[in-house]
C-alpha positions in Angstrom: 109.0 101.8 107.7 112.7 101.5 107.6 114.6 103.1 110.4 116.9 104.9 108.1 114.0 106.5 106.3 112.5 107.4 109.7 115.7 109.0 110.9 116.1 111.2 107.7 112.4 112.1 107.6 112.3 113.1 111.2 115.5 115.2 110.9 114.1 117.0 107.9 110.8 117.6 109.7 112.6 119.0 112.7 114.6 121.4 110.6 111.7 122.6 108.5 109.3 122.9 111.5 111.7 124.9 113.7 112.8 127.1 110.8 109.1 127.8 110.1 108.6 128.5 113.8 111.6 130.9 113.8 110.3 132.7 110.7 106.9 133.0 112.2 108.2 134.4 115.5 110.4 137.0 113.7 108.1 138.1 110.9 104.5 137.5 111.9 102.3 138.5 114.8 99.2 136.6 116.0 97.5 139.9 116.6 96.4 142.6 114.3 96.1 146.2 115.4 92.8 147.6 113.9 91.2 150.7 115.3 93.4 150.6 118.5 92.1 147.2 119.4 94.0 143.9 119.2 92.3 141.1 117.3 93.5 137.6 117.1 94.4 136.3 113.7 93.4 132.7 113.7 95.4 131.6 110.7 98.6 132.8 112.3 97.9 131.0 115.6 97.2 127.8 113.6 100.5 128.1 111.7 102.4 128.7 115.0 100.8 125.8 116.8 101.1 123.3 113.9 104.8 124.1 113.3 105.4 123.8 117.0 103.5 120.5 117.1 105.4 119.0 114.2 108.7 120.2 115.5 108.0 118.7 119.0 106.6 115.5 117.4 109.7 114.9 115.3 112.1 115.8 118.2 110.4 113.6 120.7 110.3 110.7 118.2 114.0 111.0 117.5 114.8 111.3 121.2 112.7 108.3 122.1 114.2 106.3 119.2 117.7 107.2 120.4 117.0 106.3 124.0 115.7 102.9 123.0 118.6 102.1 120.6 121.3 103.4 123.1 120.5 100.5 125.4 121.2 97.9 122.7 124.8 96.7 122.2 124.4 95.1 118.8 121.1 96.2 117.3 119.7 94.3 114.4 117.7 95.9 111.6 114.5 94.1 112.7 114.8 95.4 116.2 115.4 98.9 115.0 112.4 98.7 112.7 110.2 97.6 115.6 111.3 100.7 117.6 110.2 103.1 114.9 106.4 102.6 115.3 106.6 102.9 119.1 108.8 106.0 118.9 106.4 107.7 116.4 103.4 106.9 118.6 104.9 108.1 121.8 106.4 111.2 120.2 103.0 112.0 118.8 101.3 111.6 122.2 104.0 113.7 123.9 103.6 116.5 121.4 99.9 116.3 121.7 100.2 116.8 125.5 102.3 119.8 125.1 100.0 121.3 122.5 96.9 120.7 124.7 98.7 122.3 127.6 99.7 125.3 125.5 96.2 125.8 124.2 94.7 125.5 127.7 97.3 128.1 128.9 96.4 130.4 126.0 92.8 130.3 127.1 93.8 130.8 130.8 92.1 127.6 131.9 95.2 125.6 132.7 95.5 124.6 136.4 97.5 121.8 137.7 94.6 119.3 138.0 93.5 120.0 134.4 97.1 119.3 133.3 97.1 116.1 135.2 93.9 115.1 133.5 95.4 115.6 130.1 98.5 113.7 131.0 96.4 110.9 132.6 94.3 110.6 129.4 97.4 110.3 127.3 98.8 107.7 129.7 95.6 105.7 129.4 95.8 105.9 125.6 99.4 104.6 125.7 98.4 101.8 128.1 95.7 100.8 125.6 98.3 100.5 122.8 100.7 98.6 125.1 98.0 96.1 126.1 97.1 95.3 122.5 
């Protein structure tokens, strides 16, 4: 994947995801009020979490790509194209960590050692990819 296509695709994904998240927060509720009891609407929760995931994924990918390229003085196209795959993978894993922690917090099962287990599992996945 070309790094120019990557940059534009991720910028568009960030904009669309965070606009969708903002629209969701303003206009929709994850709960419905029926017969004075609050019931969770699963489709609204899925929309919220997926738009948050895609927004975080694109943001982290862009941030990691920028951090890698800011260290280079005269980057070549081949070096920049190599950074794209690594940035996408690590951005995906970071967004996945945040989503898992958010889901665990929503079910009231998040404690510090469970959070460390999630982070440790993602670090092991990243070490697997680095060792290959």
